Each structure stands twice: as structure tokens, then as C-alpha cells.
PDB file of N, CA, C and O in Angstrom:
ATOM      1  N   UNK A   1      12.427  -3.124 -11.298  1.00  0.00           N
ATOM      2  CA  UNK A   1      11.598  -3.930  -9.882  1.00  0.00           C
ATOM      3  C   UNK A   1       9.955  -3.789 -10.089  1.00  0.00           C
ATOM      4  O   UNK A   1       9.432  -2.719 -10.400  1.00  0.00           O
ATOM      5  N   UNK A   2       9.273  -4.926  -9.889  1.00  0.00           N
ATOM      6  CA  UNK A   2       7.689  -4.884  -9.652  1.00  0.00           C
ATOM      7  C   UNK A   2       7.182  -4.813  -8.975  1.00  0.00           C
ATOM      8  O   UNK A   2       7.468  -5.564  -8.042  1.00  0.00           O
ATOM      9  N   UNK A   3       5.842  -3.772  -8.766  1.00  0.00           N
ATOM     10  CA  UNK A   3       5.141  -3.659  -7.139  1.00  0.00           C
ATOM     11  C   UNK A   3       4.224  -4.635  -7.476  1.00  0.00           C
ATOM     12  O   UNK A   3       3.761  -5.272  -8.422  1.00  0.00           O
ATOM     13  N   UNK A   4       4.168  -4.468  -6.265  1.00  0.00           N
ATOM     14  CA  UNK A   4       3.110  -5.486  -5.631  1.00  0.00           C
ATOM     15  C   UNK A   4       2.613  -5.884  -4.506  1.00  0.00           C
ATOM     16  O   UNK A   4       3.622  -6.022  -3.815  1.00  0.00           O
ATOM     17  N   UNK A   5       1.707  -6.164  -3.855  1.00  0.00           N
ATOM     18  CA  UNK A   5       1.055  -6.387  -2.296  1.00  0.00           C
ATOM     19  C   UNK A   5       2.570  -6.535  -1.282  1.00  0.00           C
ATOM     20  O   UNK A   5       2.652  -5.930  -0.213  1.00  0.00           O
ATOM     21  N   UNK A   6       3.533  -7.289  -1.728  1.00  0.00           N
ATOM     22  CA  UNK A   6       4.348  -7.583  -1.175  1.00  0.00           C
ATOM     23  C   UNK A   6       5.684  -6.243  -0.557  1.00  0.00           C
ATOM     24  O   UNK A   6       6.466  -6.112   0.385  1.00  0.00           O
ATOM     25  N   UNK A   7       5.277  -5.509  -1.758  1.00  0.00           N
ATOM     26  CA  UNK A   7       7.086  -4.803  -1.919  1.00  0.00           C
ATOM     27  C   UNK A   7       7.169  -3.740  -0.392  1.00  0.00           C
ATOM     28  O   UNK A   7       6.008  -3.632   0.002  1.00  0.00           O
ATOM     29  N   UNK A   8       7.750  -3.266   0.176  1.00  0.00           N
ATOM     30  CA  UNK A   8       8.039  -2.389   1.563  1.00  0.00           C
ATOM     31  C   UNK A   8       7.223  -0.989   0.884  1.00  0.00           C
ATOM     32  O   UNK A   8       7.022  -0.726  -0.302  1.00  0.00           O
ATOM     33  N   UNK A   9       6.885  -0.295   2.003  1.00  0.00           N
ATOM     34  CA  UNK A   9       6.028   0.500   1.697  1.00  0.00           C
ATOM     35  C   UNK A   9       6.912   1.883   1.441  1.00  0.00           C
ATOM     36  O   UNK A   9       6.603   2.943   0.898  1.00  0.00           O
ATOM     37  N   UNK A  10       8.193   1.407   2.085  1.00  0.00           N
ATOM     38  CA  UNK A  10       9.179   2.403   1.735  1.00  0.00           C
ATOM     39  C   UNK A  10       8.920   2.307   0.203  1.00  0.00           C
ATOM     40  O   UNK A  10       8.290   3.024  -0.574  1.00  0.00           O
ATOM     41  N   UNK A  11       9.664   1.109   0.045  1.00  0.00           N
ATOM     42  CA  UNK A  11       9.425   1.229  -1.595  1.00  0.00           C
ATOM     43  C   UNK A  11       8.897   1.866  -2.430  1.00  0.00           C
ATOM     44  O   UNK A  11       9.358   2.546  -3.347  1.00  0.00           O
ATOM     45  N   UNK A  12       7.370   1.534  -1.949  1.00  0.00           N
ATOM     46  CA  UNK A  12       5.815   1.850  -3.303  1.00  0.00           C
ATOM     47  C   UNK A  12       6.195   3.241  -3.292  1.00  0.00           C
ATOM     48  O   UNK A  12       6.149   3.910  -4.325  1.00  0.00           O
ATOM     49  N   UNK A  13       6.733   3.927  -1.692  1.00  0.00           N
ATOM     50  CA  UNK A  13       6.711   5.638  -1.650  1.00  0.00           C
ATOM     51  C   UNK A  13       7.466   6.199  -2.243  1.00  0.00           C
ATOM     52  O   UNK A  13       7.764   7.381  -2.073  1.00  0.00           O
ATOM     53  N   UNK A  14       8.161   5.060  -3.485  1.00  0.00           N
ATOM     54  CA  UNK A  14       9.311   6.034  -4.330  1.00  0.00           C
ATOM     55  C   UNK A  14       9.489   5.823  -5.615  1.00  0.00           C
ATOM     56  O   UNK A  14      10.314   5.785  -6.528  1.00  0.00           O
ATOM     57  N   UNK A  15       7.580   5.611  -5.108  1.00  0.00           N
ATOM     58  CA  UNK A  15       7.278   5.635  -7.037  1.00  0.00           C
ATOM     59  C   UNK A  15       5.723   6.159  -6.813  1.00  0.00           C
ATOM     60  O   UNK A  15       4.793   5.550  -6.286  1.00  0.00           O
ATOM     61  N   UNK A  16       5.753   7.823  -7.530  1.00  0.00           N
ATOM     62  CA  UNK A  16       4.989   8.606  -7.868  1.00  0.00           C
ATOM     63  C   UNK A  16       3.446   7.928  -7.461  1.00  0.00           C
ATOM     64  O   UNK A  16       2.726   8.081  -6.475  1.00  0.00           O
ATOM     65  N   UNK A  17       3.237   6.698  -9.332  1.00  0.00           N
ATOM     66  CA  UNK A  17       2.009   6.334  -8.938  1.00  0.00           C
ATOM     67  C   UNK A  17       1.703   5.626  -7.930  1.00  0.00           C
ATOM     68  O   UNK A  17       0.536   5.763  -7.561  1.00  0.00           O
ATOM     69  N   UNK A  18       2.491   4.740  -7.208  1.00  0.00           N
ATOM     70  CA  UNK A  18       2.450   3.631  -6.384  1.00  0.00           C
ATOM     71  C   UNK A  18       1.698   5.378  -5.277  1.00  0.00           C
ATOM     72  O   UNK A  18       0.714   5.553  -4.558  1.00  0.00           O
ATOM     73  N   UNK A  19       2.219   5.779  -5.487  1.00  0.00           N
ATOM     74  CA  UNK A  19       1.364   7.077  -4.270  1.00  0.00           C
ATOM     75  C   UNK A  19       0.500   7.658  -4.400  1.00  0.00           C
ATOM     76  O   UNK A  19       0.123   8.349  -3.453  1.00  0.00           O
ATOM     77  N   UNK A  20      -0.069   7.657  -5.366  1.00  0.00           N
ATOM     78  CA  UNK A  20      -1.391   8.384  -6.167  1.00  0.00           C
ATOM     79  C   UNK A  20      -2.445   6.891  -5.584  1.00  0.00           C
ATOM     80  O   UNK A  20      -3.457   7.029  -4.898  1.00  0.00           O
ATOM     81  N   UNK A  21      -2.099   6.038  -5.885  1.00  0.00           N
ATOM     82  CA  UNK A  21      -3.258   5.001  -6.029  1.00  0.00           C
ATOM     83  C   UNK A  21      -3.470   4.769  -4.538  1.00  0.00           C
ATOM     84  O   UNK A  21      -4.677   4.776  -4.294  1.00  0.00           O
ATOM     85  N   UNK A  22      -2.580   4.525  -3.247  1.00  0.00           N
ATOM     86  CA  UNK A  22      -2.810   4.838  -1.975  1.00  0.00           C
ATOM     87  C   UNK A  22      -3.232   5.891  -1.687  1.00  0.00           C
ATOM     88  O   UNK A  22      -4.015   5.805  -0.741  1.00  0.00           O
ATOM     89  N   UNK A  23      -3.027   7.347  -2.221  1.00  0.00           N
ATOM     90  CA  UNK A  23      -3.964   7.879  -1.717  1.00  0.00           C
ATOM     91  C   UNK A  23      -5.103   7.770  -1.950  1.00  0.00           C
ATOM     92  O   UNK A  23      -5.855   8.293  -1.127  1.00  0.00           O
ATOM     93  N   UNK A  24      -5.557   7.261  -2.810  1.00  0.00           N
ATOM     94  CA  UNK A  24      -6.343   7.257  -3.972  1.00  0.00           C
ATOM     95  C   UNK A  24      -7.569   5.724  -2.698  1.00  0.00           C
ATOM     96  O   UNK A  24      -8.613   6.028  -2.121  1.00  0.00           O
ATOM     97  N   UNK A  25      -7.005   4.497  -2.674  1.00  0.00           N
ATOM     98  CA  UNK A  25      -7.552   3.863  -2.114  1.00  0.00           C
ATOM     99  C   UNK A  25      -7.528   3.819  -0.797  1.00  0.00           C
ATOM    100  O   UNK A  25      -8.355   2.945  -0.538  1.00  0.00           O
ATOM    101  N   UNK A  26      -7.116   4.197   0.158  1.00  0.00           N
ATOM    102  CA  UNK A  26      -6.547   4.495   1.656  1.00  0.00           C
ATOM    103  C   UNK A  26      -6.309   6.082   2.328  1.00  0.00           C
ATOM    104  O   UNK A  26      -5.405   6.518   3.041  1.00  0.00           O
ATOM    105  N   UNK A  27      -7.477   6.692   1.793  1.00  0.00           N
ATOM    106  CA  UNK A  27      -7.219   8.141   2.184  1.00  0.00           C
ATOM    107  C   UNK A  27      -6.323   8.680   3.410  1.00  0.00           C
ATOM    108  O   UNK A  27      -6.766   8.193   4.450  1.00  0.00           O
ATOM    109  N   UNK A  28      -5.156   9.563   3.662  1.00  0.00           N
ATOM    110  CA  UNK A  28      -4.972   9.781   5.108  1.00  0.00           C
ATOM    111  C   UNK A  28      -3.755   8.395   5.455  1.00  0.00           C
ATOM    112  O   UNK A  28      -3.108   8.449   6.501  1.00  0.00           O
ATOM    113  N   UNK A  29      -3.655   7.790   4.952  1.00  0.00           N
ATOM    114  CA  UNK A  29      -2.624   6.505   5.036  1.00  0.00           C
ATOM    115  C   UNK A  29      -1.017   6.940   5.803  1.00  0.00           C
ATOM    116  O   UNK A  29      -0.485   6.394   6.770  1.00  0.00           O
ATOM    117  N   UNK A  30      -0.564   7.999   5.051  1.00  0.00           N
ATOM    118  CA  UNK A  30       0.994   9.001   4.920  1.00  0.00           C
ATOM    119  C   UNK A  30       0.180   9.710   6.513  1.00  0.00           C
ATOM    120  O   UNK A  30       0.832   9.578   7.549  1.00  0.00           O
ATOM    121  N   UNK A  31      -0.575  10.096   6.556  1.00  0.00           N
ATOM    122  CA  UNK A  31      -0.526  10.706   7.681  1.00  0.00           C
ATOM    123  C   UNK A  31      -1.396  10.246   9.165  1.00  0.00           C
ATOM    124  O   UNK A  31      -1.880  11.014   9.996  1.00  0.00           O
ATOM    125  N   UNK A  32      -1.405   8.426   9.168  1.00  0.00           N
ATOM    126  CA  UNK A  32      -1.597   7.870   9.888  1.00  0.00           C
ATOM    127  C   UNK A  32      -0.055   7.705  10.980  1.00  0.00           C
ATOM    128  O   UNK A  32       0.996   7.427  10.403  1.00  0.00           O
ATOM    129  N   UNK A  33      -0.047   7.846  12.121  1.00  0.00           N
ATOM    130  CA  UNK A  33       0.567   7.778  13.453  1.00  0.00           C
ATOM    131  C   UNK A  33       1.547   6.259  13.220  1.00  0.00           C
ATOM    132  O   UNK A  33       2.744   6.053  13.418  1.00  0.00           O
ATOM    133  N   UNK A  34       0.788   5.639  12.875  1.00  0.00           N
ATOM    134  CA  UNK A  34       2.108   4.068  12.519  1.00  0.00           C
ATOM    135  C   UNK A  34       2.805   4.598  11.177  1.00  0.00           C
ATOM    136  O   UNK A  34       4.013   4.428  11.015  1.00  0.00           O
ATOM    137  N   UNK A  35       2.090   5.183  10.311  1.00  0.00           N
ATOM    138  CA  UNK A  35       2.501   5.052   9.119  1.00  0.00           C
ATOM    139  C   UNK A  35       4.328   5.329   9.023  1.00  0.00           C
ATOM    140  O   UNK A  35       4.959   5.038   8.007  1.00  0.00           O
ATOM    141  N   UNK A  36       4.911   5.869  10.140  1.00  0.00           N
ATOM    142  CA  UNK A  36       6.618   5.909  10.193  1.00  0.00           C
ATOM    143  C   UNK A  36       6.914   4.197  10.163  1.00  0.00           C
ATOM    144  O   UNK A  36       7.744   3.614   9.466  1.00  0.00           O
ATOM    145  N   UNK A  37       6.264   3.796  10.833  1.00  0.00           N
ATOM    146  CA  UNK A  37       6.788   1.851  11.638  1.00  0.00           C
ATOM    147  C   UNK A  37       6.474   0.991  10.324  1.00  0.00           C
ATOM    148  O   UNK A  37       6.854  -0.141  10.025  1.00  0.00           O
ATOM    149  N   UNK A  38       5.787   1.752   9.746  1.00  0.00           N
ATOM    150  CA  UNK A  38       5.312   0.373   8.875  1.00  0.00           C
ATOM    151  C   UNK A  38       5.663   0.645   6.670  1.00  0.00           C
ATOM    152  O   UNK A  38       5.174   0.258   5.608  1.00  0.00           O
ATOM    153  N   UNK A  39       7.164   1.827   7.330  1.00  0.00           N
ATOM    154  CA  UNK A  39       7.574   1.879   6.055  1.00  0.00           C
ATOM    155  C   UNK A  39       8.444   0.694   6.099  1.00  0.00           C
ATOM    156  O   UNK A  39       8.900   0.366   5.004  1.00  0.00           O
ATOM    157  N   UNK A  40       8.701   0.139   6.881  1.00  0.00           N
ATOM    158  CA  UNK A  40       9.785  -1.512   6.564  1.00  0.00           C
ATOM    159  C   UNK A  40       8.877  -2.750   6.883  1.00  0.00           C
ATOM    160  O   UNK A  40       9.242  -3.753   7.497  1.00  0.00           O
ATOM    161  N   UNK A  41       7.393  -2.464   6.263  1.00  0.00           N
ATOM    162  CA  UNK A  41       7.284  -4.439   5.295  1.00  0.00           C
ATOM    163  C   UNK A  41       5.669  -3.894   4.621  1.00  0.00           C
ATOM    164  O   UNK A  41       5.184  -2.859   4.163  1.00  0.00           O
ATOM    165  N   UNK A  42       5.334  -5.012   4.841  1.00  0.00           N
ATOM    166  CA  UNK A  42       4.497  -4.674   2.873  1.00  0.00           C
ATOM    167  C   UNK A  42       2.812  -4.012   2.956  1.00  0.00           C
ATOM    168  O   UNK A  42       2.207  -3.650   3.965  1.00  0.00           O
ATOM    169  N   UNK A  43       2.485  -4.012   1.954  1.00  0.00           N
ATOM    170  CA  UNK A  43       1.079  -3.037   1.694  1.00  0.00           C
ATOM    171  C   UNK A  43       0.353  -5.079   2.597  1.00  0.00           C
ATOM    172  O   UNK A  43      -0.171  -5.104   3.710  1.00  0.00           O
ATOM    173  N   UNK A  44       0.465  -5.777   2.137  1.00  0.00           N
ATOM    174  CA  UNK A  44      -0.339  -6.789   2.980  1.00  0.00           C
ATOM    175  C   UNK A  44      -0.367  -7.330   4.367  1.00  0.00           C
ATOM    176  O   UNK A  44      -1.310  -7.692   5.071  1.00  0.00           O
ATOM    177  N   UNK A  45       1.533  -7.268   4.672  1.00  0.00           N
ATOM    178  CA  UNK A  45       1.415  -7.145   6.295  1.00  0.00           C
ATOM    179  C   UNK A  45       0.743  -5.801   6.410  1.00  0.00           C
ATOM    180  O   UNK A  45      -0.106  -6.250   7.181  1.00  0.00           O
ATOM    181  N   UNK A  46       0.503  -4.913   6.333  1.00  0.00           N
ATOM    182  CA  UNK A  46      -0.362  -3.451   6.545  1.00  0.00           C
ATOM    183  C   UNK A  46      -1.602  -3.608   7.407  1.00  0.00           C
ATOM    184  O   UNK A  46      -2.104  -3.325   8.495  1.00  0.00           O
ATOM    185  N   UNK A  47      -1.885  -4.579   5.616  1.00  0.00           N
ATOM    186  CA  UNK A  47      -3.545  -4.999   5.576  1.00  0.00           C
ATOM    187  C   UNK A  47      -4.023  -5.702   6.412  1.00  0.00           C
ATOM    188  O   UNK A  47      -5.126  -5.299   6.779  1.00  0.00           O
ATOM    189  N   UNK A  48      -3.519  -7.011   7.112  1.00  0.00           N
ATOM    190  CA  UNK A  48      -3.276  -7.810   8.137  1.00  0.00           C
ATOM    191  C   UNK A  48      -3.408  -6.640   9.028  1.00  0.00           C
ATOM    192  O   UNK A  48      -4.542  -6.179   9.161  1.00  0.00           O
ATOM    193  N   UNK A  49      -2.610  -6.188   9.542  1.00  0.00           N
ATOM    194  CA  UNK A  49      -3.037  -5.606  10.573  1.00  0.00           C
ATOM    195  C   UNK A  49      -3.516  -4.706  11.699  1.00  0.00           C
ATOM    196  O   UNK A  49      -3.325  -4.454  12.888  1.00  0.00           O
ATOM    197  N   UNK A  50      -4.859  -4.077   9.758  1.00  0.00           N
ATOM    198  CA  UNK A  50      -5.834  -2.858   9.951  1.00  0.00           C
ATOM    199  C   UNK A  50      -6.756  -3.183  10.648  1.00  0.00           C
ATOM    200  O   UNK A  50      -7.733  -2.439  10.731  1.00  0.00           O
ATOM    201  N   UNK A  51      -6.703  -4.269  11.271  1.00  0.00           N
ATOM    202  CA  UNK A  51      -8.507  -4.431  11.732  1.00  0.00           C
ATOM    203  C   UNK A  51      -9.344  -4.729  10.296  1.00  0.00           C
ATOM    204  O   UNK A  51     -10.558  -4.701  10.500  1.00  0.00           O
ATOM    205  N   UNK A  52      -9.131  -4.896   9.462  1.00  0.00           N
ATOM    206  CA  UNK A  52     -10.029  -4.640   8.540  1.00  0.00           C
ATOM    207  C   UNK A  52     -10.460  -3.594   7.984  1.00  0.00           C
ATOM    208  O   UNK A  52     -11.180  -3.596   6.985  1.00  0.00           O
ATOM    209  N   UNK A  53     -10.098  -2.696   8.523  1.00  0.00           N
ATOM    210  CA  UNK A  53     -10.299  -0.701   7.289  1.00  0.00           C
ATOM    211  C   UNK A  53      -9.665  -1.215   5.909  1.00  0.00           C
ATOM    212  O   UNK A  53     -10.107  -0.679   4.893  1.00  0.00           O
ATOM    213  N   UNK A  54      -8.840  -2.034   5.788  1.00  0.00           N
ATOM    214  CA  UNK A  54      -8.341  -2.321   4.582  1.00  0.00           C
ATOM    215  C   UNK A  54      -8.476  -4.104   4.024  1.00  0.00           C
ATOM    216  O   UNK A  54      -7.820  -5.101   4.325  1.00  0.00           O
ATOM    217  N   UNK A  55      -9.742  -3.868   3.020  1.00  0.00           N
ATOM    218  CA  UNK A  55     -10.531  -5.127   2.928  1.00  0.00           C
ATOM    219  C   UNK A  55      -9.488  -6.164   1.332  1.00  0.00           C
ATOM    220  O   UNK A  55      -8.778  -5.841   0.380  1.00  0.00           O
ATOM    221  N   UNK A  56      -9.989  -7.333   1.879  1.00  0.00           N
ATOM    222  CA  UNK A  56      -9.943  -8.036   0.837  1.00  0.00           C
ATOM    223  C   UNK A  56      -9.514  -7.522  -0.308  1.00  0.00           C
ATOM    224  O   UNK A  56      -8.396  -7.574  -0.821  1.00  0.00           O
ATOM    225  N   UNK A  57     -10.596  -6.972  -0.701  1.00  0.00           N
ATOM    226  CA  UNK A  57     -11.533  -6.914  -2.059  1.00  0.00           C
ATOM    227  C   UNK A  57     -10.663  -5.411  -2.385  1.00  0.00           C
ATOM    228  O   UNK A  57     -10.459  -5.256  -3.588  1.00  0.00           O
ATOM    229  N   UNK A  58     -10.164  -4.366  -1.547  1.00  0.00           N
ATOM    230  CA  UNK A  58      -9.144  -3.365  -1.285  1.00  0.00           C
ATOM    231  C   UNK A  58      -7.898  -3.897  -2.329  1.00  0.00           C
ATOM    232  O   UNK A  58      -7.783  -3.548  -3.504  1.00  0.00           O
ATOM    233  N   UNK A  59      -6.894  -4.940  -1.506  1.00  0.00           N
ATOM    234  CA  UNK A  59      -5.955  -5.649  -1.995  1.00  0.00           C
ATOM    235  C   UNK A  59      -5.906  -6.084  -3.201  1.00  0.00           C
ATOM    236  O   UNK A  59      -5.063  -5.767  -4.041  1.00  0.00           O
ATOM    237  N   UNK A  60      -6.968  -6.960  -3.361  1.00  0.00           N
ATOM    238  CA  UNK A  60      -7.027  -6.756  -4.733  1.00  0.00           C
ATOM    239  C   UNK A  60      -6.996  -6.236  -6.189  1.00  0.00           C
ATOM    240  O   UNK A  60      -6.522  -6.674  -7.237  1.00  0.00           O
ATOM    241  N   UNK A  61      -7.729  -5.061  -5.818  1.00  0.00           N
ATOM    242  CA  UNK A  61      -7.454  -3.598  -6.772  1.00  0.00           C
ATOM    243  C   UNK A  61      -5.779  -3.347  -6.948  1.00  0.00           C
ATOM    244  O   UNK A  61      -4.829  -3.608  -7.687  1.00  0.00           O
ATOM    245  N   UNK A  62      -6.145  -2.662  -5.736  1.00  0.00           N
ATOM    246  CA  UNK A  62      -4.343  -3.047  -5.692  1.00  0.00           C
ATOM    247  C   UNK A  62      -3.002  -3.116  -6.502  1.00  0.00           C
ATOM    248  O   UNK A  62      -2.219  -2.547  -7.262  1.00  0.00           O
ATOM    249  N   UNK A  63      -3.380  -4.447  -5.638  1.00  0.00           N
ATOM    250  CA  UNK A  63      -2.480  -5.562  -6.634  1.00  0.00           C
ATOM    251  C   UNK A  63      -2.896  -5.355  -8.094  1.00  0.00           C
ATOM    252  O   UNK A  63      -1.965  -5.422  -8.896  1.00  0.00           O
ATOM    253  N   UNK A  64      -3.596  -5.218  -8.380  1.00  0.00           N
ATOM    254  CA  UNK A  64      -3.803  -5.282  -9.956  1.00  0.00           C
ATOM    255  C   UNK A  64      -3.365  -4.022 -10.352  1.00  0.00           C
ATOM    256  O   UNK A  64      -2.340  -3.872 -11.017  1.00  0.00           O
ATOM    257  N   UNK A  65      -4.134  -3.036  -9.955  1.00  0.00           N
ATOM    258  CA  UNK A  65      -3.207  -1.080  -9.871  1.00  0.00           C
ATOM    259  C   UNK A  65      -1.493  -1.590 -10.217  1.00  0.00           C
ATOM    260  O   UNK A  65      -0.675  -1.642 -11.136  1.00  0.00           O
ATOM    261  N   UNK A  66      -1.594  -1.774  -9.352  1.00  0.00           N
ATOM    262  CA  UNK A  66       0.397  -1.866  -8.709  1.00  0.00           C
ATOM    263  C   UNK A  66       0.828  -2.883 -10.202  1.00  0.00           C
ATOM    264  O   UNK A  66       1.259  -2.333 -11.216  1.00  0.00           O
ATOM    265  N   UNK A  67       0.650  -4.227 -10.125  1.00  0.00           N
ATOM    266  CA  UNK A  67       0.945  -4.988 -11.305  1.00  0.00           C
ATOM    267  C   UNK A  67       1.167  -4.632 -12.588  1.00  0.00           C
ATOM    268  O   UNK A  67       1.884  -5.066 -13.489  1.00  0.00           O
ATOM    269  N   UNK A  68       0.478  -3.843 -12.488  1.00  0.00           N
ATOM    270  CA  UNK A  68      -0.359  -2.504 -14.068  1.00  0.00           C
ATOM    271  C   UNK A  68       1.353  -1.747 -14.278  1.00  0.00           C
ATOM    272  O   UNK A  68       2.138  -1.873 -15.218  1.00  0.00           O
ATOM    273  N   UNK A  69       1.445  -1.185 -13.363  1.00  0.00           N
ATOM    274  CA  UNK A  69       2.432   0.438 -13.449  1.00  0.00           C
ATOM    275  C   UNK A  69       3.964  -0.666 -13.544  1.00  0.00           C
ATOM    276  O   UNK A  69       5.099  -0.235 -13.341  1.00  0.00           O
ATOM    277  N   UNK A  70       3.629  -2.164 -13.904  1.00  0.00           N
ATOM    278  CA  UNK A  70       5.234  -2.698 -14.140  1.00  0.00           C
ATOM    279  C   UNK A  70       6.494  -2.858 -13.060  1.00  0.00           C
ATOM    280  O   UNK A  70       7.589  -3.268 -13.444  1.00  0.00           O
TER     281      UNK A  70
END
């Protein structure tokens, strides 16, 4: 399964390399109070609800890095 910005957070969390990318680009993401609820949605959706904390530039970089994981 290819990992993309539309992959659910729960599915991303199954891949240690994807978790490392999230930790790098979004430190503290896993300890955020809404993390549990975010499991059901995609990274793109989380970004749209982040109030600008997850920027389009961050998404572009994450999307490219996720795609490179295969």
C-alpha cells in the first residue's frame, strides 16, 4: 500500500518510517490531545484543521517523503 497524504493517521502509524517522518516534521503530534480522534482521518484532513500549524510546504515535503517510502 502506497503511503500518501490521504492515508489515515492510523495506517501511517503502522509504518515506523512514516512515524519517524511525522515526528520530524510535526514534533509532539502523537502527544496532542486530539491525536486519538485524528486516527480516523488523513494527514491532509488533519492539516486542514490545524489552523495553519501544518503548512502547505510541510505537506509537500511529507507527501514526497511518504511517496518515497513506497
